[in-house]
N, C-alpha and C positions, 0 to 999 in steps of 0.2 A: 514210281511207275504207276501205282494205283491212283495217286492223287492226279497225275496227268490224265489218266484214263477218265477219271470222274469229271475233270474240268472239260474234257472233250465232249462227254455226254451232256454235261450241263449246257454247253453252248448249242448242242443239237436239239435239245428237247424244249418243248414249251413248258411254262410254269405248271400247267395242269397235269402234265405227265411226269413231273420231276420225281415224285415218290413211287413211280411204278417201275417194276421190272429191274433191269440191270442198273438203272441210275440209283435206286435205293440201295441195291447191293453194294455199289461202289461207295456211296456215302457211308454206309455201315462198315465197309472194309477199312476206311481210313479213320474210323472212330476208335478212340482209345479203349482198351479193355482193362486199364489199370485203375486201382483204387476202389474196386467193388467186385462182387461176385454176382453172377446171374444164375438164378435157379429157374430152369425152363420147365414148362409144362406141368405146373402144379394144378391139381384138379379141384374145381369147385362144383362141377355138374357133369352128368353123363354126356357123351357125344364128342365128336371131333373138335367142336368149338367151345367145349366146357373147361378150358384151362387158362391159366395166367402165368406170366413170367414175373419173377420178383428180382429186383435189383437192390442188393444189400451193400451199402457203403462200408468200407473198412472202418472199424472203430465206431460203428453206429451207436449213437447214444439212445438212452431209453426214452427221451422226450423229443427226439427228432421227428419232424412232421412225416406223416404217411401220405403219399400222393398216389391216387389211383387215376391213371391216364386212360381215357376212352377215345380211341381213334375214330376217324371218319371213314367214309366210303359210300355215301349216298344210301346207307341202310341196306345195301345189297352186296357189299364187298369189303375187303380190308383184311389185314392180318397183323397180329402183334409182332411178327417177325420183321415187318417193315420198319418198326419204330424203335429198334435198338438204339438209334442215336438219341431218341428222346429219353429212354431209360438211363443211358449214360449221362446225358446232360444234367438231369435232375439228381441222379445219384451222386454226381461229382460235386453237387452243392450240399451234400450231407443228408439228403432225404431218402427214406425208404420208399421205393417206387414199385408199383404193380401195374402191369399192362395186360388186361384180359382180352381174350377173344370173346365173341358173343355171336349168337345165331343171327343170320341176316336173311333177307328175302331171296328166294321164295321159301326157304325152310321155315320162316316165321314172318309174321306181320306185327305191327304195333298192337299191343305193347310188349311183345315177346322179347325184343332186344333190350328194352329198359329193364324188364324183370331179370334178364341174365346179368346185366351190369350191376343190379342191386345184389343179386346172389354172389357175384364175384367180389363185390366190395365187402359184403359181410364176411365172406371167407377170409379175405385178406386181413380185416380187422381182428378176427378171432385168432388168426395165426400170429399177428403182431402182439396181441395182448398175452397170448399163452407162451410165446417164445418158441414156437414150432420152427422146424427146418434150421435150427441153429441161430435164429434171429433173437437178439436180446429182447426180452419181454418188456413192454412198456405201454402205457395208455397214451398213445401218440395222437396229436391233433390230425384229423382226417381232412385232406384237401382233395376235392374232386376237380379234375382238369379234363377238358375235352376239346377236340378240334372238329369243326364242321358238323356232320351228323352226330359225332361223338359228343359235341358240345350240347346239342339238343338233348341227348340221352343223359349226360351228366347234370344238366340244368334241371331236368325233371327229377332226378334223384335229390337234388338240393332243395327243390321248391315243392314238389308233391310228395309229402312224407309217407304216402301209402306204400310206395315201393320198398323203401328201407325198413319200414315197420313190418312188412310181411317177411322180410329177410332176417328180422331179429335185431335191427338197429333202430335208433330214434333220430328225430330231426336234430337233436342237440349233439349227436355224434359227428355232424358235419361242421367243421370249423371254417371252411371257406370254399368258394367255387371260382375257378378260372375258365372262362370261355374264350376260345380262339376261333374267330370267324364262324360263329354259331348261328343257325337258323332257329329263332325263338318265337317268331310271329309270322308264319309263312302260309297262312290260308288267304284266299282259296287256292286249292290245288288245280293246276292246269294240265299236267302230264298224267296220262292214264296209268303209267307205272307207279307214280306216287299215290294215285287214288287206290291202287291195289295194296300198296304197302301200309297205307293209313285208312282202314275201313271207315266208312262214313259214320257208323254208329258210335265210334270212339274218337273221331278225328279232332274234336275240340280239346280232348284231353292230351293230345300230342303237342300242344302249344305251351311251352314254358311260361310265356307271358301271362297266361290265364291263371297261374298259380302264384304270381308275385303278390304277396300279402302275408300278414301274420309274422311268424318268426322266420326270418331269412338269414342265411349266413352272409358275411361280407363277400363281395364279388369283385373280380377284376375281369373286365370285358375288353378283349382286344380284337380289332378288326382293321384290315387293310382297306384303304380308300380306293384302291385299284382292283378290288375283288369284284369279279363279274359272275361268280358262281353263287355266292350268298350276298344279298344286298346288305351293305353296312347299316341300313336302316333298322335291321333286326336288332343290332346291338344298341342303337340309339333308343329304340322303342322299349326294350327291356330295361335299360338303365333308367329311363324316365319313369316307368311303372314302379320299379323297385324303390326309387327315391321318393316318389309320391306316396308310397305305402310306408315310408319311414325307414327303409333299408339303406344299406351302404353299397354303392356301385361305383367303383373306379373305372374310368373308360380311357382306353388308349386307342386312338384312331391314327393310323400311320399312312401318310401320303405315299403313293407309289408302291405300296405293298399289295401283292395279289393274294388269292385264296390259299394257295399252298405255302406262300411265304410266311403266313401266320404261324405255321408249325415248323417249317424248315429253319426259321430264325432261332430255334432252340439248339440247333447243331453247334457243337464246339469244335469239330475237326476242321470245318471250313466256314468262312464268313458268308452266310446265306441270309437273304431277307434283310432284317433290320435288328441290330444288336439290342435296341431298346426293349424288344419283346422279351428276350430271355432275362435281361436285367430286371424288368418289371415283374415277371413271373417269380423269379427267385426271391426278390424283395418281398413280394406279397406273401408267399408261402412262409418265409422266415418270420414274418410279422405275426403269423398265427400261432407260433410256438409259445 
């Protein structure tokens, strides 16, 4: 019944609306809750958006990768509750997964949301290493994963080491970065809303491509060629800059895949998007262990 309801919603909604409202609820409703436990609302900072959810696989090994997933939402919206299907998908592969909330506009502007993601990541790493919340302690490889605006945030954590350093981590703590449909090189800004979110005095620092150089973690950059929200050229440009600076950037450009498809492809309950995306992400993360 729930599956039929979701398929009906899927047919009625556009790709851009797929992860909004009742459609996300329906996808999460048909997503399995077996094989892991979900610890909700673990705090890393004060305030309503200062918490993260942790997905702990049954039989978690001490050297299993730790994945921090940063969701998108144009830097002004989004919720960790929408992405239960992502937590399940990656936990089912044996990874310890954290999905944090973070402050969004107008509560904060750049770089506030990046600072929140750094604080959340540091809190998750400390928990993992100390064995808190019943999680087996281990020094796990840290993989940052982000979609859309979350990919911009996670890319800055991976490339601009100031954020994690302030949170008590170092560049060497990041073993890999996965970007799904990310905006990495999106200046000049045209919309007034984005000009408010990214103040002019710090706008250049919001571009991950400007920090591609020096020590960089290996990257997997995924983009749908049917994406009309974030130009796939963002992925091509970052990959070229990383490679020219001596880094490693694997690129997966998927014909026919739209913006939301880059993340909905991770779902295991239903075949959404393109299965190569999840296969590539799981393979990349496992290779960092």
